N, C-alpha and C positions, 0 to 999 in steps of 0.2 A: 504494500500500500504506500504509494508515494504521497507527499503532501498535496500535490496537484489533484490526484485522484480523490483524496479525502475531502478536499475543498469542493470538488465537483459533486461529490455525494451530498454534501451539505447544501450546496446551491440548488440541487434538484428538489429540495424540500422547501425552498424559499417562498415566502408569502409577502408580497410588496406592502399590502395594507397593514399586516401585523408588524412588519419591519418599521413602518412609520410610527405606529403606536408604541412600539418598544423604545424607539429613539426618543420619543417625547416623554416616556415614563422614566427611563433611566437617566436621561440628561447627561450622559457621558458621550462626548463627541467621537464616535467610532462607527464603522459600518455595522448595520444590523441586517440579518436575513429574514427575521420573523419566524424562526423555527421554535416550536415548543420544546421544553427541556426533555420530556420523555422520548421525543424523536431523536434528539442528540444522544441521549443515554443509550438508545437501542443501537445506534451506529457505533458508539464508543465501545459498547459491550462486545459487538462483533469484532472490532479491531483488536480488543484486548485478547480475545480468544484465539485469534489467528496469527497475530504478530509475535515473533520472539521479542524478548525484553529489550535488547538494544535498538531494534527497529521501532518499538513502541515509544521508547524515550526520545528517539530522534523525531518521530512524528509529533509527539506532544510538544517538543521544543519548536518545531516548525509551525504548528497550528497556533501556538501562543504568539509567536512573532508576527503572524499575519495581522493581528490587531483587530480581527472581526469578532464581534461579541460571541457568536456561536462557535467559531473556531477555538476561541479561548476557553469556553465552557467544555468543548470536546477535549481539549488538551488536558484540562483538569480531570475529567472523567476517565481518561486513559490511565490515570495513576491512582484511582480510588481503591484499588485492591488492598485489603488488609495485609495480605502476604505477598511480598515481592522478594523473590530470591534471585541473586543475593540482595540483601537489604541495602548494602552500600553500593548499589549499582549506579547511583547518580540521580535517582528519583528525588531524594530529599534535597540535594543540591539544586536541582531544577526548580522545585517548588519554593525553596528559600530565596532563590534568585527572583522568581516572580513576585514574591511578597514585597520586595523592595520597590516594585513598580506599580503596585495596586493603585487604581484610580477610581474605584467605585465598589459598592457593596456586593453587587450581583455576581460579577466574575470572581471577586475576591473570596466570596463565601464558598463557591464551588471549589476553588483551589484550596481553601482552608480545610475542607472535608478530606481531600487527599493528604494535606499536611498533617491532619490529626492522626491518620493511620500510620504515617511514618514516625511521628513523635511517640506514639504508643509502642511501636516496634523498637524504638531506641530512645528512651527518655533523656539520655544525655544531650540530645539535640535541643533541649530546653535552654541550654546555654546560648545557642544561636538566637533563639526566640527572645531571650532577655535583652539582647542587644537592640531589638526592634523597639523596646519601650521608650527609647529616647530618640527615635528616628524622626527626621524632619517631616516625613510623609505621614499624615494623619492615618491613612488607610493601613500603613505598615504597623503603626502603633496599635491600631484596632485589631489587626491580625494576631497580635500576641495573645489577646484574650480569646478570640474565636478559635484559634488552633489548639488552645489548651483546654477547651471545654470538656474533653473526656475526664479531666481530673476534678471537675465540678460534679460530674455525674456518677462517680464510682461509689458503689454501695459498700464495698469491702476493701478500702484502700490499705495497702501495705505501708509501713513506715516511710519508705522512699516516696510513695505516692502522696502521703500527707505532707511531706516536705515540699513537694512541688505545689500542692494545693496552697500551702501557706505562702510560698514564694509568689504565686500568682495573685493571691490576696494582697500581698505587698505592692504588686504592680497596680492593682485596682485602687489601693490607697493613694498611690502616686498620681493616678488619673483623676481622682475625685475633684480636683480643682480645675481640671480641663473643661472648658465651657462648650466644647464642640458637642453637638447633639449626638453624633454617631459614637463618640467615645463614651459619653454618658450612657447611651443605650447599651453599649457593649458591656460596661461595668454592671448595669442592671441585669442584663442577660446572664452573665456569669453568676451573679449572686442569686438570681431567681432559680437557676438550675441547681446551684449548690444547696439552696434552702430545702430542696426536696430530698437531699441525701445526707446533709450535715447541717441541720438547722441551727445548731449551737454556734458554729463558726459564722454562719450568715448573720445571726443576731448580734454576735460580738462585733462583727465588722460594722454593721449599721449603727450600733451604739457608739462606736469610736469615730466613724467617718461619715455616717449618713447625713449629718447636717451640712456637709460640704457638697453633697450631690444635689443636682437639680431636683425639684419636687417630683417630676414625672419619673425620674430614674429611681429615686428613693421609694416611690409607691410601687413601681414595677418590681424592684428587688425584693420587696416585702410581700409580694402577692400571696405567697403560699405559707407565710409565717403566721 
């Protein structure tokens, strides 16, 4: 599967009217084809099943570089497998490189799902994620929380997982004074998910830092408490 053939497969599903609607909705200046995510997912699943890993990585890289909304989503979905062998094949490096260039929530969140799988596979990669918390790109800072969501959702975390959970809560505390809506929403998202699995930590965080959050974020974070 060449990048040109993959793009042609995506273009065959294009819908001009939906593309215009998506461009207006996402407000990120890039080409849109108007393809529904399940359609992209079906193509990416087929490519994952038929391509050897080196070819899949090369295709993901090429699709992302095209800068088309749907090609970038497809790139992320090519790397969504929980198990990629060998794990140090370059998938994480590719995703981490993308994170530095995120420019909107939709594409970033698809890439973050792939990133979550690679972080769970090797939690030492959280060291790289921590470097994003001071990144000048707001979307990269936000990705530090979205990619570490698995540690908010663990029901039976091991001591090492609790250490990561507390580390990310430290990032959330650092973000509490950031007035950007998307950062506040990401903090609330992390705490809301945490509250369903570790309500004590969520309550303690809100008691210590909740007053610094925007009202909507504070309310969302405490939804299940």
